[in-house]
C-alpha positions as a printed Julia matrix, in Angstrom:
67×3 Matrix{Float64}:
   0.07   0.1    0.09
   1.47   3.52  -0.8
   1.6    6.35   1.33
  -1.01   8.08  -0.23
  -3.4    5.15   0.07
  -2.51   4.96   3.69
  -2.91   8.64   4.39
  -6.35   8.5    2.63
  -7.58   5.27   4.8
  -6.25   7.29   7.92
  -8.2   10.58   6.88
 -11.5    8.17   6.11
 -11.15   6.74   9.75
 -10.45  10.15  11.3
 -13.62  11.45   9.53
 -15.73   8.63  10.37
 -14.72   8.77  14.2
 -15.45  12.67  14.38
 -18.76  12.21  13.0
 -19.48   9.51  15.28
 -18.66  11.89  18.31
 -20.47  14.45  16.94
 -23.49  12.45  16.71
 -23.08  11.22  20.1
 -22.63  14.57  21.47
 -25.99  15.65  19.94
 -27.89  12.98  21.16
 -26.46  13.74  24.95
 -27.41  17.45  24.28
 -30.8   16.63  23.18
 -31.33  14.19  26.07
 -30.41  17.02  28.4
 -32.59  19.6   26.66
 -35.47  17.23  27.03
 -35.14  17.06  30.85
 -34.93  20.97  31.34
 -38.04  22.97  32.56
 -39.34  25.61  30.11
 -37.88  28.2   31.84
 -34.45  26.5   31.56
 -34.86  25.73  27.92
 -35.84  29.44  27.26
 -32.86  30.75  29.27
 -30.63  28.31  27.06
 -31.98  29.79  23.95
 -30.36  33.11  25.05
 -27.37  32.2   27.08
 -25.81  28.71  25.5
 -22.27  28.87  25.61
 -21.9   27.66  21.95
 -24.03  27.78  18.65
 -24.45  24.08  18.92
 -26.27  24.04  22.33
 -27.85  27.1   21.2
 -29.38  25.44  18.05
 -30.69  22.49  20.2
 -32.17  24.59  22.97
 -34.01  26.77  20.16
 -35.48  23.32  18.46
 -36.44  21.99  21.98
 -38.28  25.24  22.48
 -39.8   24.98  19.41
 -40.81  21.53  19.9
 -42.48  22.6   22.93
 -44.49  25.59  21.4
 -42.31  27.96  23.66
 -41.05  30.0   20.58
């Protein structure tokens, strides 16, 4: 196997791993968002530490009919 084939395989494996980690993190955030009270969800829509968490909070608020 050439260097470029090995590098390509490594890049693919790394990408697959990162996608899996992102999916797991998203599931974890969504699970936590569902356990929050309505007031906490609304607070999170304005004060989340990152855009990823903020978007999930907004989606949860919309799902509950708060926004």
